[in-house]
C-alpha positions as CSV (number, residue, x, y, z in Angstrom):
1,M,0.0,0.0,0.0
2,N,1.5,3.3,-1.1
3,P,1.1,6.2,1.4
4,M,-0.6,9.3,0.0
5,P,1.7,12.3,-0.1
6,L,0.4,15.1,2.1
7,P,0.1,18.6,0.8
8,N,2.9,20.9,1.9
9,E,1.1,23.5,4.1
10,P,2.9,26.8,4.8
11,V,1.9,26.7,8.5
12,D,3.6,23.2,8.8
13,E,6.8,24.6,7.2
14,L,6.8,27.7,9.5
15,L,6.3,25.5,12.7
16,S,8.9,23.0,11.5
17,D,11.5,25.8,10.9
18,Y,10.7,27.4,14.3
19,F,11.1,24.3,16.3
20,K,14.2,23.2,14.4
21,S,15.8,26.6,15.1
22,A,15.0,26.3,18.8
23,M,17.0,23.1,19.1
24,P,20.6,23.5,20.2
25,K,23.0,22.8,17.3
26,P,25.6,20.9,19.2
27,W,23.5,18.6,21.4
28,P,24.7,18.7,25.0
29,S,26.2,15.6,26.4
30,A,24.6,13.7,29.3
31,P,25.6,14.8,32.8
32,R,28.1,12.5,34.5
33,L,27.1,11.1,37.8
34,A,29.3,9.9,40.6
35,E,30.2,6.3,40.6
36,P,27.5,4.3,42.5
37,S,28.6,2.6,45.7
38,R,28.7,-1.2,46.0
39,A,25.6,-1.2,48.2
40,V,23.6,0.6,45.5
41,A,25.0,-1.7,42.8
42,A,24.1,-4.8,44.8
43,R,20.6,-3.5,45.5
44,T,20.0,-2.7,41.8
45,E,21.4,-5.9,40.4
46,P,19.4,-6.8,37.3
47,G,17.3,-9.9,37.6
48,R,17.4,-10.0,41.4
49,R,13.8,-8.8,41.9
50,A,12.5,-11.1,39.1
51,R,14.1,-14.1,40.8
52,F,12.7,-13.2,44.1
53,T,9.2,-12.7,42.6
54,L,9.5,-16.1,40.9
55,A,10.6,-17.8,44.0
56,A,7.8,-16.3,46.1
57,S,5.1,-17.2,43.5
58,V,6.4,-20.8,43.4
59,A,6.4,-21.0,47.2
60,V,2.8,-19.7,47.3
61,M,1.7,-22.3,44.7
62,V,3.4,-25.2,46.5
63,G,2.0,-24.0,49.8
64,A,-1.5,-23.7,48.4
65,C,-1.4,-27.2,46.9
66,W,-0.1,-28.6,50.2
67,Y,-2.8,-26.8,52.2
68,F,-5.7,-27.9,50.0
69,A,-4.4,-31.5,49.7
70,S,-4.3,-31.8,53.5
71,A,-7.7,-30.2,54.1
72,P,-10.4,-32.2,55.8
73,Q,-12.0,-34.7,53.5
74,P,-15.8,-34.9,53.1
75,A,-17.6,-37.5,55.2
76,A,-18.5,-40.8,53.7
77,R,-21.9,-41.0,52.2
78,T,-23.0,-44.0,54.2
79,R,-22.1,-45.0,57.7
80,P,-20.4,-48.3,58.1
81,G,-23.0,-51.0,58.9
82,A,-25.9,-48.9,57.6
83,E,-28.3,-50.5,55.0
84,P,-27.8,-49.3,51.4
85,M,-30.6,-47.1,50.1
86,L,-31.5,-49.5,47.3
87,P,-30.9,-53.1,48.5
88,D,-30.5,-55.6,45.7
89,G,-30.9,-53.1,43.0
90,S,-34.7,-53.0,43.3
91,A,-35.2,-49.6,41.7
92,T,-37.9,-49.5,39.0
93,M,-39.4,-46.8,36.8
94,P,-42.6,-45.3,38.3
95,K,-45.7,-46.1,36.3
96,E,-46.4,-42.4,35.7
97,F,-43.2,-42.1,33.7
98,K,-43.7,-45.3,31.6
99,R,-44.5,-44.7,28.0
100,P,-47.6,-46.4,26.6
101,A,-47.0,-49.2,24.1
102,P,-47.0,-47.9,20.5
103,P,-50.1,-48.8,18.4
104,P,-49.7,-51.8,16.1
105,M,-48.5,-51.1,12.6
106,L,-51.1,-51.6,9.9
107,D,-49.9,-53.0,6.5
């Protein structure tokens, strides 16, 4: 896709010339700071905060898994020695829910 050339407006040229003239010709160099002490260098070591964050998140995940794994288990559904709800598998469909027999097919 080709970009459309924009018309050259006189206001744009005037503003561009003004701001370019306001810029310093030899750009000043960055100010030099004193050498940081070893305490500051150790505190700002790259990657140290990231490693600490990773270690803390792994510790939280392991702790949460350990906590939830050792949580109290739900009680058994039946007490030992109690009769089962449906002895001998005697459950049947209530007659209200049974479908009527289909009518015989006529040939």
